[in-house]
DOVEXBA-215148 format. One line per field, with one value per residue (C-alpha): residue number from 1; x, y, z. Coordinates in Angstrom, 3 decimals. Example, Ala and Ser with C-alpha at 12.3 -4.5 7.8 and 13.67 -1.06 7.14 Angstrom:
2
kollo <- (1_2)
X <- (12.300_13.670)
Y <- (-4.500_-1.060)
Z <- (7.800_7.140)
This chain:
87
kollo <- (1_2_3_4_5_6_7_8_9_10_11_12_13_14_15_16_17_18_19_20_21_22_23_24_25_26_27_28_29_30_31_32_33_34_35_36_37_38_39_40_41_42_43_44_45_46_47_48_49_50_51_52_53_54_55_56_57_58_59_60_61_62_63_64_65_66_67_68_69_70_71_72_73_74_75_76_77_78_79_80_81_82_83_84_85_86_87)
X <- (60.343_60.767_63.394_62.138_65.283_66.244_69.689_71.897_75.398_76.461_79.714_79.907_81.545_84.666_84.890_83.579_81.202_77.900_75.285_71.696_68.743_65.050_62.668_58.931_58.169_54.689_52.791_51.686_48.740_48.507_46.982_47.200_50.191_53.728_55.921_59.171_62.332_66.071_68.576_72.202_72.638_73.549_75.565_72.469_70.842_73.193_71.538_68.113_66.859_66.053_69.769_70.807_71.173_73.726_75.698_75.504_77.003_79.912_80.623_80.514_82.915_85.527_85.552_88.613_86.999_89.004_87.484_88.544_92.184_94.998_97.572_101.074_102.484_106.095_107.519_108.041_111.707_111.981_108.545_107.551_108.952_112.496_112.310_111.399_114.288_116.848_115.439)
Y <- (95.648_98.854_99.459_100.581_102.536_100.197_98.615_96.448_94.967_91.384_89.475_86.502_83.277_84.293_87.567_89.975_92.768_92.482_95.224_94.013_96.067_95.598_95.537_95.015_92.138_91.787_88.651_86.071_87.069_90.507_89.298_92.128_94.242_93.193_91.249_92.813_90.735_91.240_90.619_91.376_94.798_95.170_97.964_99.584_99.831_102.703_104.830_104.488_107.533_105.348_104.741_108.405_108.582_105.763_107.648_110.844_108.999_107.914_111.503_112.774_110.057_110.984_114.749_114.648_114.856_113.816_110.343_109.692_110.819_108.291_108.598_107.177_105.410_105.870_109.360_110.233_111.047_114.824_115.222_118.017_116.177_116.123_119.691_120.995_119.051_120.370_123.855)
Z <- (88.071_90.040_92.674_96.080_97.024_99.867_99.717_101.892_101.799_102.414_102.217_99.905_101.039_99.075_101.026_98.389_99.323_97.433_97.116_97.451_96.178_96.843_93.918_93.566_91.247_89.769_90.707_88.197_86.041_87.695_90.955_93.485_94.320_93.550_95.917_97.198_96.867_97.355_94.568_93.742_92.157_88.502_86.936_85.409_88.854_89.726_87.017_88.674_90.594_93.608_94.249_94.111_97.936_97.724_95.083_97.173_100.147_97.954_96.907_100.492_101.612_98.983_99.569_101.818_105.217_108.256_108.278_104.689_104.952_105.077_107.842_107.501_110.540_109.436_108.813_105.164_104.291_104.019_105.591_108.014_111.048_109.624_108.306_111.764_113.358_110.831_111.359)
């Protein structure tokens, strides 16, 4: 059963995010080409070379770009806003 490299996300009815992967399953008794099907991902699927683009996206997201930074709505005590005011 070989992965095709296609993946998708879905939410379960309990609210969890589930990764789906597409794999080609051989038909019964070797008749023709395999049939693609979607299934929930397993831990060992992340080691497959077909899912390397997914792992690369995760690394790019965590590098500290502007979209990945966390902004506080309340000022932090002793933060730069208070230091500038105390001058």
